[in-house]
C-alpha positions in Angstrom: -0.2 -0.1 -0.1 1.3 3.4 -0.6 2.3 5.5 2.5 1.5 9.0 2.5 3.7 11.5 4.8 1.7 11.7 7.7 0.5 13.5 10.9 2.7 16.8 12.8 2.4 15.6 16.4 2.7 18.5 18.8 5.2 20.3 16.6 6.8 17.3 15.0 6.9 15.3 11.9 6.2 11.9 13.0 6.7 8.8 11.2 10.1 9.7 8.7 13.0 7.6 8.3 16.0 9.6 7.0 15.5 8.5 3.8 11.6 8.9 3.6 12.5 12.6 5.0 15.0 13.3 1.7 11.2 12.6 -0.5 9.3 15.0 2.0 11.9 17.8 1.5 12.2 17.5 -2.3 8.3 17.2 -2.2 7.8 20.0 -0.3 10.1 22.2 -2.3 8.6 21.2 -5.7 5.4 22.5 -4.2 7.1 26.1 -3.4 8.8 26.0 -6.9 5.3 24.9 -8.6 3.1 27.7 -6.3 5.7 30.0 -8.0 5.5 28.8 -11.5 1.3 28.8 -11.7 1.5 32.4 -10.1 4.0 33.7 -12.7 1.2 32.2 -15.4 -1.3 34.4 -13.7 1.0 37.3 -13.7 2.2 37.5 -17.2 -1.5 36.5 -18.2 -2.2 39.8 -16.6 1.0 42.4 -17.8 -0.2 43.2 -21.4 -2.9 44.8 -20.0 -1.9 46.4 -16.3 1.0 48.3 -14.7 3.1 45.5 -13.1 1.9 46.3 -9.8 -1.7 46.1 -10.7 -0.6 42.7 -12.7 1.2 41.6 -9.7 -1.8 42.5 -7.3 -4.6 40.7 -9.6 -2.4 37.6 -10.2 -2.2 37.0 -6.1 -5.9 37.8 -6.1 -6.4 35.2 -8.7 -4.0 32.8 -6.7 -5.3 33.5 -3.0 -9.4 32.7 -4.7 -8.4 29.5 -6.7 -6.1 27.8 -3.5 -9.2 29.5 -0.8 -11.8 27.3 -3.1 -9.3 24.2 -3.5 -9.6 23.1 0.0 -11.6 22.7 3.7 -11.3 25.9 5.0 -13.4 26.1 8.3 -12.0 28.4 11.0 -9.1 29.5 8.9 -8.9 33.2 9.0 -8.5 34.6 5.5 -5.9 37.4 6.4 -4.2 34.4 8.1 -4.2 32.0 5.0 -3.2 35.0 2.4 -0.5 36.0 4.8 0.5 32.2 4.7 0.0 32.1 0.8 2.2 35.1 0.5 5.1 33.1 2.3 4.7 30.2 0.0 5.0 32.6 -3.1 8.4 34.1 -1.8 9.7 30.9 -0.9 9.0 29.5 -4.1 10.7 32.5 -6.1 13.8 32.2 -4.6 13.9 28.4 -5.2 13.3 29.1 -8.6 16.0 31.6 -8.5 18.2 29.1 -7.2 17.9 27.3 -9.9 18.2 29.7 -12.8 21.9 31.0 -11.4 22.7 27.3 -10.6 21.2 25.7 -13.9 20.6 22.3 -12.1 17.4 20.6 -10.3 19.6 18.6 -8.1 19.5 22.1 -6.0 16.1 20.8 -4.7 18.2 18.3 -2.7 20.6 20.8 -0.7 20.6 20.4 2.7 19.1 23.4 4.0 20.6 23.3 7.4 23.8 22.8 6.8 25.6 26.7 7.6 26.9 28.5 4.6 29.3 31.3 4.6 29.2 31.6 8.0 28.0 29.0 11.1 25.1 30.5 11.6 23.5 31.3 8.0 21.7 28.6 6.8 19.9 28.3 3.5 16.4 27.7 5.3 16.5 30.6 7.4 17.5 32.6 4.1 14.9 31.8 2.1 12.0 31.7 4.6 12.8 35.2 6.5 16.2 36.1 5.0 16.3 40.0 3.4 16.7 40.3 -0.5 20.3 41.2 -0.3 21.2 38.5 2.4 19.2 35.8 -0.3 21.2 37.2 -3.3 24.4 37.0 -1.4 23.7 33.2 -0.7 22.4 32.7 -4.3 25.8 34.2 -5.5 27.8 32.1 -3.0 26.0 28.8 -4.2 26.2 29.7 -7.6 30.1 31.1 -8.0 31.5 31.3 -4.9 31.7 27.2 -4.1 31.8 24.1 -5.7 28.3 23.8 -5.1 26.8 24.2 -8.7 29.4 21.7 -10.2 27.9 19.1 -7.4 25.0 19.6 -8.6 25.8 19.6 -12.3 27.5 16.2 -11.5 24.1 14.8 -9.6 22.2 16.0 -12.6 19.3 13.0 -12.9 20.0 12.1 -9.5 16.3 13.9 -8.4 14.6 12.0 -11.2 15.8 8.4 -9.8 14.9 9.3 -6.2 11.2 10.5 -7.6 10.6 7.4 -9.4 12.2 5.1 -7.0 9.7 6.6 -4.8 6.5 5.7 -7.3 7.8 2.2 -8.0 5.8 -0.8 -6.5 7.7 -2.9 -4.3 6.6 -6.0 -5.9 8.7 -4.5 -8.8 12.0 -5.5 -7.4 14.1 -5.9 -10.2 13.5 -1.5 -11.1 13.9 -1.0 -7.7 17.2 -2.4 -7.4 18.4 -0.9 -10.6 17.4 2.7 -9.0 19.1 2.0 -5.4 22.3 0.9 -7.3 22.4 3.9 -10.0 21.8 6.4 -7.3 24.1 5.0 -4.8 27.3 4.8 -7.8 26.4 8.7 -8.5 26.5 9.4 -4.7 29.8 7.7 -4.8 31.3 8.7 -8.0 30.5 12.8 -6.6 31.3 11.9 -2.6 32.8 8.6 -2.3 31.1 6.0 0.1 27.8 6.8 0.9 27.1 7.2 5.1 24.8 4.0 6.0 21.9 4.9 7.9 19.2 2.8 10.0 15.9 3.7 8.3 13.3 3.4 11.2 10.0 5.0 10.2 8.4 4.8 13.6 11.6 6.1 15.3 12.5 9.1 13.6 10.9 12.6 14.1 11.6 15.8 13.0 10.8 19.2 14.1 8.1 21.2 12.1 7.7 25.2 11.8 5.1 26.3 15.0 2.5 28.3 15.3 -0.4 29.1 13.6 1.2 29.7 10.4 3.3 27.1 10.1 0.8 24.8 10.5 -1.5 26.7 7.7 1.4 26.9 5.3 1.3 23.0 5.5 -2.3 22.7 5.1 -2.2 24.8 1.9 0.7 22.4 0.6 -1.3 19.2 1.3 0.4 18.1 4.4 -1.9 15.9 6.6 -2.3 17.7 9.7 -3.2 15.6 13.3 -2.2 16.5 17.1 -0.9 13.9 19.6 -4.2 13.2 21.5 -5.5 12.2 17.6 -8.3 14.5 16.7 -7.4 15.3 12.8 -7.8 18.9 12.1 -7.3 18.7 8.6 -7.2 15.1 6.5 -5.9 16.2 3.5 -2.7 14.6 2.1 -1.1 14.9 -1.7 1.7 12.9 -0.5 1.3 9.4 -1.8 4.8 8.0 -1.9 6.4 4.7 -1.4 9.1 4.3 1.4 12.5 4.8 -0.6 16.3 3.7 0.0 18.1 3.3 3.5 20.7 5.7 2.3 20.1 9.7 3.7 21.2 11.2 0.1 21.6 15.0 0.6 24.0 17.7 -0.4 25.7 18.1 2.9 29.3 17.4 2.0 29.8 19.8 -1.2 
């Protein structure tokens, strides 16, 4: 049976093995990127007949209305919903800018919690709450001031292989074995021998962005949300992917 990325309990994602968490982060970033792409399509449709500022406002209003009508919204404040959408689009635009600057989809596999440039700067913090100046500094560093771009290019295709592996039924053991070996070999070529980790999904927890806004962002992205006492406040989940490999594949050594 397919497994869905499940529950947020007391501010933590639960039921995640290290390898499954890689897939979750990849899915989450793709969702940000996809949202930004749809917004840009709406924006382009308004630009011929409106000023850039008017076009952005109209595009956002249209995007918000679509998302508001797409999902259950009982008990959700419209102003908070709008704020959460703004955060999603901002993050999506920054992931898109990184993809363009580096020129590789493998950017979406990066370890966003690894310190960059100094001990306190992380990609997660810069994407989620950094100023435009801070983001551009980190983007330029990753694109031209480090070997990050070269590593991403050498890993070309790994993101798609991980996706294919996640979507391949366990019954297709030959295909899954081929993909595992192909991914492992590519990791070995770029980083050396990959680190083996114990894949224990029911024992792993990951801290989740706390607060009402964080939960609302998760809801909009399509994450199933529940609390420790078992009361489901949302049951939407578009995350139906099978368990993946037993190796921790993140760009943490570039």
